[in-house]
Residue, then its C-alpha position, 0 to 999 in steps of 0.5 A: x272336130x272334122x275327124x271327131x264328127x267322121x269317127x262318130x259317125x263310123x262308131x255310130x254306123x258299126x255300133x249299128x251294124x253290130x246290134x242288127x246282127x246280134x238281133x238277126x241271131x235273136x231272130x234264129x234262136x228265140x224260136x228254135x228255143x221255143x220250138x224245144x231245139x237245143x241252141x248250144x251258142x250264141x256268139x257275135x263276131x268271128x275269129x278268137x273268142x273275146x268274151x262268152x259266158x254259159x247261161x244255162x245250155x248256150x254259151x253267149x259271146x263275142x268273137x275279134x272280127x265284127x263282121x258277122x255272127x251265128x247261132x249253133x242250133x244242134x241237128x241240123x244236118x241228118x245222120x243219113x240213110x245208111x246211118x239211120x239204118x245201123x243199130x243204136x249202140x249203147x254207151x257206158x251207162x246203157x244210152x242208146x248212142x247214133x253212130x254215123x258211119x264214115x266214108x272214104x268214097x270219093x271227095x263229095x261224099x267224105x266231104x258230106x261224111x266228116x261234115x255229118x261225123x263233126x255235126x254228131x259229136x255234139x248230140x248227147x243221148x237226150x237231145x235226140x228228140x230235140x234236133x233241128x231236122x226233126x222239127x216239122x218244116x214250118x217251125x225250120x221255116x219260121x226258125x230260118x226266117x226269123x233273121x232275115x225278118x228281123x232285119x227287114x223289121x229294123x229297116x221298116x221302123x226305121x223308114x217309118x219313122x224317117x217318112x212319118x216325121x222328115x219325109x223320104x229324102x228320095x221322093x220330093x213333092x214339087x210344089x206350084x210355089x216358086x222356090x227360085x227366080x233365075x236372073x239371066x238365060x243361061x246356055x243349056x249345058x251351063x246351068x247351075x253357073x252365075x250370072x253375070x251383070x252383063x247376063x243380066x242386064x242384056x238377056x235376062x229371064x222372063x220371070x225376073x223381067x217381069x218382076x216374079x219373086x220367091x215364094x209366088x204360087x203360080x195359079x193359072x198359064x194362060x188362062x189354064x188352072x196350073x194344078x202341078x209343075x210337070x203341067x206348069x213346065x209342059x205349058x211353058x215349053x209349049x208357049x215358046x216364045x209367045x206371050x204369056x198371062x200368068x196369075x199368081x198368089x203373093x201374100x193371099x192376094x191374086x196378082x195377074x203378071x203380063x210377060x214373054x216366054x224366051x225360046x231357048x233350047x233345052x236337053x229334054x228327056x225325051x230327046x236327050x241327044x240334041x236340043x229342042x226349042x222350048x219355052x223358057x220362064x226361069x223359075x225353079x219350084x219349092x220341094x220338099x220330101x213327101x211324108x207317108x206312115x205305115x201304109x206309104x212306108x210299105x208301099x216304099x218297100x215294095x219298091x225297094x224289094x224290085x230295087x234289091x232283087x235286081x241289084x241281088x241279080x247283077x251283083x256279081x257284075x257289079x262286083x266285077x266292075x268293081x274289081x276292074x276299078x281296083x287295078x284302074x281299068x275303069x272307074x269305080x260306079x258311084x251307084x255300086x255296091x259297097x261293103x260294110x267299110x264303104x258304109x262306114x266312110x259315107x256315114x263318117x263323111x256325112x256326120x262330118x259334112x260341113x253343108x249338112x244339117x244335123x237333122x239332115x246327118x241324123x236321116x241320112x245315117x238312119x237311111x244307111x242303117x235301114x238301108x244295109x239291114x234290107x238289104x242283108x235281110x233280102x241277101x238272106x232270103x236268096x234260095x242258096x245255102x249257106x244263105x238262110x234261104x237255102x234252108x227255108x227252100x228245103x224245109x218248104x221242099x219237105x213240106x210240100x213232098x210231104x203234102x203230096x204224099x198226104x194226097x196220094x195216101x203214100x208213107x210220108x218221104x222224111x226230111x229233106x237231107x241238107x247235107x247232100x248240098x254241101x258242095x253247093x255251099x261251099x261253092x256259093x260260100x266262096x263266091x260270098x267271101x270273094x265278093x266280101x273280099x273285092x269290095x273291102x278292098x275296093x272300099x279302101x283304093x276306090x272309095x265311094x265318097x258322099x260327092x260322088 
């Protein structure tokens, strides 16, 4: 059963990501077609074609390796100033055909020239008014932003559904109601271990000795009204070994309890180098996930945006750490990045974990899928080609240049030649490929586990 559940978790995660890729590409294709662009291919995956079908002018299909997808929009690269200046040739049917001149002057120049030629081999004479680079800059932004915005929308729908029903697993509400009464005073550094019978008899916690029970709601401490658990904790710590009068609510009735708080050394967040003597009562509060709707989810995704932005900035260093873990130089950071392989492993472990309830498994899988979609969306907004953000940045720059020219009553400078960024495109693509391979190898050799 455990193996079947593990496989089910991996399958759910894989199907969800493949669906996300398909929706991402629809986010590009639909507005491109709406604006009159010509889309010749819509494929999920890479490598050999498994299945395809021609519908109108677009070929739809699946590739063998489901690690991405693409849509082919005609005219992403302009022909270049030299080609535009040439006389257009006429084919056998009398149609004008723009020829792209090839160059052999320098490696990068040849690279750009070859890319233009390959792009324009697919352009038919009737397509010249449907080329992507001829679209207004704002339409180009909408087309390129459509893909990552779909991923962010998927994440939002998942998060708002989870937060509004189950609650946010990473944002707990701490109540003033007692969830657990600890039987004995456990020395600092040994938290979590069970008490022995001798410890319960000789050094019971003040709460245990005074008869405080699970479910009691603490109303006041030494005459101070308790409004939150952090305040309650501060009052107890400041009380040290003095007597305490605690008013609780039990079964709808108030009850006053007299006790002493025990002095015990604790490592506090403000002083984590050495233990500080503080008061100790011996109770733990009830906690539950905070619930919220659309506004709450937007706020949480704002915090996630900051966190993901920081993660993207440090991604190369994090991947380097994974590489060091692969060769045994250091241990892998359990909170570091993982590939889709690592995500599948985590999904399998969640689904097969014996101590997680069905609702907990469902929420964990949804949050994992939502998290991956949010990261993919944010990654694609990075303003570097070949990511969508690179083309968005080029289109925005085109709009800025055109607007500035109009203000100065000068001729429109025209489109931004994205082909000139091809050398950078190959560098960034190579870096992304290397980081992806390192993460995949790391997820096989030194995987991150749910227990980490």
